C-alpha positions in Angstrom: -3.1 3.8 125.2 -3.8 6.0 122.2 -3.8 4.3 118.8 -5.6 6.9 116.6 -3.8 6.5 113.4 -2.4 9.1 111.1 -3.5 11.8 108.8 -2.6 12.2 105.2 -0.1 15.3 104.5 -1.5 17.6 102.1 1.1 20.0 100.6 0.5 23.7 100.5 0.5 23.8 96.8 -1.8 26.1 94.7 -4.9 24.3 93.2 -4.9 21.5 95.6 -7.4 22.6 98.3 -11.1 22.7 97.6 -10.8 20.9 94.3 -13.1 18.2 93.5 -10.7 16.5 91.2 -8.0 16.2 93.8 -8.2 13.3 96.6 -5.8 11.6 98.9 -5.0 7.9 98.5 -6.5 7.2 102.0 -9.8 9.0 101.1 -9.9 7.0 97.8 -9.5 3.7 99.3 -11.6 4.5 102.4 -14.4 5.6 100.5 -13.9 2.6 98.1 -14.0 4.9 95.0 -13.3 3.6 91.8 -12.2 5.8 89.1 -12.4 4.3 85.8 -10.9 5.1 82.1 -9.3 8.5 83.4 -5.9 10.0 83.3 -4.7 10.3 86.6 -1.5 11.7 88.3 -0.4 10.2 91.4 1.5 12.5 93.6 4.3 10.6 95.6 6.2 7.7 94.8 6.7 6.1 98.1 4.9 2.5 99.0 1.4 4.1 99.0 2.0 6.1 95.9 3.1 3.1 94.0 0.4 0.6 95.3 -2.2 3.4 94.4 -1.0 3.9 90.9 -1.2 -0.2 90.4 -4.9 0.0 91.7 -5.8 2.7 89.6 -4.1 1.0 86.6 -6.0 -2.1 87.4 -9.5 -0.1 86.6 -8.2 0.8 83.2 -6.7 4.2 84.0 -3.7 6.2 82.5 -1.6 6.7 85.5 1.5 8.8 86.1 3.5 9.0 89.2 5.3 12.1 90.2 7.9 11.8 92.7 10.5 14.7 93.9 13.2 12.3 95.0 15.6 10.6 92.4 13.6 7.2 92.6 10.5 5.5 93.7 9.6 2.9 96.3 12.7 3.9 98.6 10.5 3.4 101.7 10.1 -0.7 100.7 12.1 -3.5 101.8 14.6 -4.4 98.5 12.8 -7.7 97.7 9.5 -6.1 97.5 10.8 -3.1 95.8 12.2 -5.1 92.9 8.9 -6.9 92.6 6.9 -3.6 92.6 9.0 -1.7 90.2 8.6 -4.6 87.7 4.9 -4.4 87.9 4.9 -0.7 87.5 7.0 -1.3 84.3 4.7 -4.1 83.2 1.6 -2.0 83.5 3.4 1.0 81.6 2.9 3.3 84.5 4.6 6.6 83.6 7.2 7.7 86.3 8.7 11.0 86.8 11.4 11.4 89.3 13.4 14.4 90.7 10.2 16.3 89.7 8.4 18.6 92.2 4.6 19.4 91.9 4.4 23.2 91.6 0.7 23.8 90.9 -2.5 22.4 89.6 -4.6 24.5 87.3 -8.3 23.9 86.0 -8.5 23.9 82.0 -12.2 23.7 81.1 -13.0 20.2 82.3 -9.7 18.9 82.6 -6.8 19.8 85.0 -3.2 20.5 84.4 -0.4 19.4 86.9 2.6 21.6 86.8 5.8 20.1 87.8 9.5 21.5 88.1 12.2 19.3 87.3 15.3 19.1 89.0 17.3 21.1 86.2 14.4 23.8 86.5 12.4 22.7 83.4 8.5 22.9 83.8 6.5 20.1 82.7 2.6 20.1 82.6 0.6 17.0 82.5 -3.2 17.1 81.5 -5.2 14.9 83.8 -8.8 14.2 84.9 -7.8 13.8 88.6 -4.9 14.0 91.2 -4.5 11.6 94.1 -2.0 12.5 97.0 0.3 10.1 98.4 2.6 12.6 100.1 3.1 10.6 103.4 1.1 10.9 106.7 1.8 12.7 109.7 0.5 11.6 113.3 -3.2 12.2 114.2 -3.0 13.4 117.8 -6.1 15.2 117.9 -7.5 13.0 120.8 -4.3 13.3 122.8 -5.1 17.0 123.1 -8.4 16.4 124.3 -7.4 13.5 126.7 -4.2 15.0 128.1 -5.7 17.0 131.0 -7.5 13.8 132.4 -4.7 11.5 132.2 -1.1 11.4 133.6 -0.1 8.2 132.2 -0.7 7.4 128.5 1.0 6.0 125.5 0.9 6.7 121.9 1.3 3.6 119.7 1.2 3.1 116.0 0.9 5.6 113.5 -0.4 8.3 116.0 3.2 8.0 117.6 5.1 7.6 114.1 3.6 6.6 110.9 4.9 3.6 109.4 4.1 -0.1 108.2 1.7 -2.3 109.9 4.8 -4.3 111.4 6.1 -1.2 112.9 2.7 -0.6 114.8 2.4 -4.1 116.0 5.8 -4.1 117.3 5.6 -0.7 118.9 2.2 -1.7 120.6 3.4 -4.9 121.8 6.6 -3.5 123.4 4.3 -0.8 125.0 2.2 -3.4 126.5 5.4 -5.5 127.8 6.4 -2.2 129.4 3.2 -1.7 131.0 2.7 -5.4 132.3 6.5 -4.9 133.8 
């Protein structure tokens, strides 16, 4: 049984790669990074992006969420979604929807996030750091290494299909039941 997790999606956008001021939400939380009193743009308005924005706001940052869909937190159950939207509003987290990240440019010691709105209008946001919360893809690197040695194996959790913890537990349990039968 392989349960190798997932890897963050890094979009192919100019200015993202090899920047000291662009980090994924997963890296930030894994390294226990605390950014304080900065202007931060979170790219992605799903559950991870919204919760990351709250975490950053808790540490006295100005936070803007940029989401390409028409709304945020669409991957969250309705009861929790209502709650998270209220908290984001209460914390005065700026939310831009129907807005697609085009480029990140360096401007002296600051960065400029260039966005294109659905109507074609370009908007620039000055910031200190950019946090990516653009989703995840399965991490199947170990499968490639082990596949020649095993005829029968199962992918469970995020390495099968990224999702929530409940999804991973359910899929793992059903896989185990299948193996026992």
